[in-house]
C-alpha positions as CSV (number, residue, x, y, z in Angstrom):
1,X,124.8,18.4,271.8
2,X,123.8,20.0,268.5
3,X,127.3,21.7,268.2
4,X,128.9,18.4,268.7
5,X,126.7,16.8,266.1
6,X,127.5,19.5,263.6
7,X,131.2,18.9,264.3
8,X,130.8,15.1,264.0
9,X,129.1,15.6,260.6
10,X,132.0,17.8,259.5
11,X,134.5,15.2,260.7
12,X,132.7,12.4,258.9
13,X,132.8,14.4,255.7
14,X,136.5,15.2,256.2
15,X,137.3,11.5,256.9
16,X,135.2,10.4,253.9
17,X,137.1,12.8,251.6
18,X,140.5,11.6,252.9
19,X,139.4,8.0,252.4
20,X,138.1,8.7,249.0
21,X,141.4,10.3,248.0
22,X,143.3,7.3,249.4
23,X,140.9,5.0,247.5
24,X,141.5,6.9,244.3
25,X,145.3,6.5,244.7
26,X,145.0,2.8,245.4
27,X,142.7,2.2,242.4
28,X,144.9,4.4,240.1
29,X,147.9,2.3,240.9
30,X,146.1,-0.5,239.1
31,X,144.9,1.8,236.3
32,X,141.4,2.1,237.7
33,X,139.2,4.7,239.5
34,X,137.5,4.3,242.8
35,X,134.2,4.3,241.1
36,X,135.3,1.4,238.8
37,X,136.7,-0.4,241.9
38,X,133.3,-0.1,243.6
39,X,131.5,-1.6,240.6
40,X,134.0,-4.4,240.2
41,X,133.6,-5.1,243.9
42,X,129.8,-5.1,244.0
43,X,129.5,-7.6,241.2
44,X,132.4,-9.7,242.2
45,X,130.5,-12.3,244.2
46,X,127.5,-12.8,241.9
47,X,126.2,-11.4,238.7
48,X,124.0,-8.4,239.2
49,X,121.9,-6.0,237.1
50,X,123.1,-2.4,236.8
51,X,120.0,-1.1,238.7
52,X,120.7,-3.6,241.5
53,X,124.4,-2.6,241.7
54,X,123.4,1.0,241.7
55,X,121.0,0.5,244.6
56,X,123.6,-1.4,246.6
57,X,126.2,1.3,246.0
58,X,123.6,4.1,246.7
59,X,124.4,5.9,243.4
60,X,122.5,6.7,240.2
61,X,121.9,3.9,237.8
62,X,123.2,6.0,234.9
63,X,126.6,6.3,236.6
64,X,126.8,2.6,237.1
65,X,125.7,1.9,233.5
66,X,128.5,4.1,232.2
67,X,131.1,2.4,234.3
68,X,129.7,-1.0,233.5
69,X,130.0,-0.2,229.8
70,X,133.6,1.0,230.3
71,X,134.5,-2.2,232.2
72,X,133.0,-4.4,229.5
73,X,134.8,-2.4,226.8
74,X,138.1,-3.0,228.7
75,X,137.4,-6.7,229.2
76,X,137.1,-6.5,232.9
77,X,133.4,-7.3,233.0
78,X,130.8,-8.9,230.8
79,X,127.0,-8.7,230.4
80,X,125.0,-11.9,230.2
81,X,121.3,-12.5,229.5
82,X,119.1,-12.3,232.6
83,X,116.5,-15.1,232.7
84,X,114.4,-13.0,235.1
85,X,114.4,-9.8,233.1
86,X,114.9,-9.7,229.4
87,X,115.9,-6.0,229.2
88,X,118.2,-5.9,232.2
89,X,121.3,-8.1,231.6
90,X,123.5,-9.4,234.4
91,X,127.0,-7.9,234.9
92,X,129.8,-10.1,236.1
93,X,133.5,-10.0,236.2
94,X,135.8,-11.6,233.7
95,X,138.9,-13.5,234.9
96,X,140.9,-10.3,234.1
97,X,138.4,-8.3,236.2
98,X,138.8,-10.6,239.1
99,X,142.6,-10.3,238.8
100,X,142.4,-6.5,238.8
101,X,140.1,-6.5,241.8
102,X,142.4,-8.8,243.7
103,X,145.4,-6.5,243.0
104,X,143.4,-3.4,244.1
105,X,142.2,-5.3,247.2
106,X,145.7,-6.3,248.1
107,X,146.9,-2.7,247.9
108,X,143.9,-1.6,250.0
109,X,144.7,-4.2,252.7
110,X,148.3,-3.0,252.8
111,X,147.1,0.6,253.2
112,X,144.6,-0.4,255.9
113,X,147.4,-2.1,257.8
114,X,149.4,1.1,257.7
115,X,146.5,3.2,258.9
116,X,145.5,0.8,261.7
117,X,149.0,0.6,263.0
118,X,148.5,4.1,264.3
119,X,145.0,3.6,265.7
120,X,143.9,1.3,268.5
121,X,141.7,-1.5,267.3
122,X,139.2,-0.9,270.1
123,X,138.8,2.7,268.9
124,X,138.1,1.5,265.3
125,X,135.5,-0.9,266.7
126,X,133.9,1.9,268.7
127,X,133.9,4.2,265.8
128,X,132.3,1.6,263.6
129,X,129.5,1.1,266.2
130,X,128.9,4.8,266.4
131,X,128.7,5.2,262.7
132,X,126.3,2.3,262.4
133,X,124.1,3.9,265.1
134,X,124.3,7.2,263.4
135,X,123.4,5.7,260.0
136,X,120.4,3.9,261.6
137,X,119.2,7.2,263.2
138,X,119.6,9.1,259.9
139,X,117.7,6.4,258.0
140,X,114.9,6.5,260.6
141,X,114.7,10.3,260.2
142,X,114.5,9.8,256.5
143,X,111.5,7.5,256.9
144,X,109.9,9.9,259.4
145,X,110.1,12.8,256.9
146,X,111.6,16.3,257.3
147,X,111.5,17.9,260.7
148,X,109.1,20.8,261.2
149,X,110.7,24.3,261.0
150,X,112.2,25.3,264.3
151,X,112.1,21.8,265.7
């Protein structure tokens, strides 16, 4: 089983790399990067602080801060005062930011349709269930702490 797990981990990383390259190409078609797309997406439904956005994306706050600054400079996002935290403003999309996100999302949906035309929907559903189970198991392991040597 451990050999299969090691191969699964390698396959997940390979799939993640392929999806990341695809995402970069989709975002680039709209003059953006995948990182900018992720930040646009995470703050699209409601204003959010940079630390909250970073936690949701699972990345460093400093990276999100740099991207947020770039997005505001380009007129795609704006900072607004945060009534709950004076030193941590809320980031939200501007109308232009929403327009760019819609364009990227439409390209992504078209790409997903092309990908899923070659894969049975039941297989996608099963893969998603397996990945969710795997993620839960890894998170539990993180909470339990590192395994003893030789375990």
